[in-house]
N, C-alpha and C positions, 0 to 999 in steps of 0.2 A: 140350372133351371129350378126355382123354387117351386112348390107346389101352388103358392097364391100367382105363379105366372110372371113372376118379376124375377128378372136376370139382372146381375151386376156384372158388367163387362171388364174383365181384366185387359185382355188383349184381343184383338182381333186382325184377322189377314184376309186380303181379298187375292184369289188366283184367277185371272182371267184365262178363258178357254178359248182354242181356236175353234171349238164350235159354237161361238158366240153365245156362251152361257157365262154366268158369273156364278162363283161359289166362294164362300167364305168360311173361315173357322173362327170359333168363339171359344175363349178359354175364360171360365168364371172363376171367381175369386176362391172357390173349393178346389180349384184345380182341374176341375172337369173340361174336357173338349167336346166341342159340337161342332157338327158342320150343318150347313143349311142347304137342304135338298129343295131347288127352286120348283123343280116339277111337281113334288109333293106338298111343297111349301110347310116343310116342318123341319125342325132340327132332329138331328140324328147322333148319337153319341159317336165321337170320332175314335178311332181305334189305332194308336200309335204302336202297336205291337206287331210291326211287320217283320216277315222272315225274307229279307234280301240273302240271297245267296253270296258265297264269296265271290263269285265271277260277276254279279251285278254290282257288288260294291266296288271292285277294281274297275269296272266300266264308268261308274259315276265319281270316282276319284279322279280317272284321267279326264273325264269328261268336264270337272271343276277346273282343270287345268288348262282347258281350252282346245283339247285335242281333238281332232275332227275323226269322223267314223274309220276312214282309213288307217289313221295313225294309232287309234285305240285297238283296232283288230290285229294290225301289224306288232304292236307292243305285247299284246295278250296271246300271240300265235293263234288267233282266231280267222276262221274266214269273215268276211263283210257281212254274210246272210247271219252268220252266228251272232255277231255283234248286234246286229239289227233286231235279231230274236230276243236276245235278252234285254235289250231296251224296251221291245213291247211289252216284257214281262215286268219290266220296273214301271212303266207306264199303267199298267192295270192295276197293280200292287197299290202305286200312290194316287191313283185315279186322277191323273194328269194326261194331257195330250201331246207333249213333247219334252225333250231335254231340257228345254230352258225352265219349265214349270217342274220338272223333276227336283231340278237343283235349288230352286227356290224352297220347296217342300224339305229336301235334305238339310238346307242351310237352317232353316227356321226352326225346324225339331230336332237338329243336330242328330241324324239317325246314321251317320257314318261314324 
């Protein structure tokens, strides 16, 4: 975003949420990334410096292959509750509501 309020868009992405909100990310020509906060009606700089743990990355890699919660838990020798707990942490870090949205974000920004 420039000081004069004009923004040149290079790429934008919409992420539908199960909370019936829409969010999107704008990447400007300068390479900065901004997300739009619909509640506050403002753009905020989007931080891609996420700290995914080894377990969270392993879960996302298996989810990307289409494995179910039970299959992921069995494959990683985790309880189903631990698998779900890791997924909740992933959702919070990525600001998404479900695994499908998480995989979209991971794919779009090559976070794995």
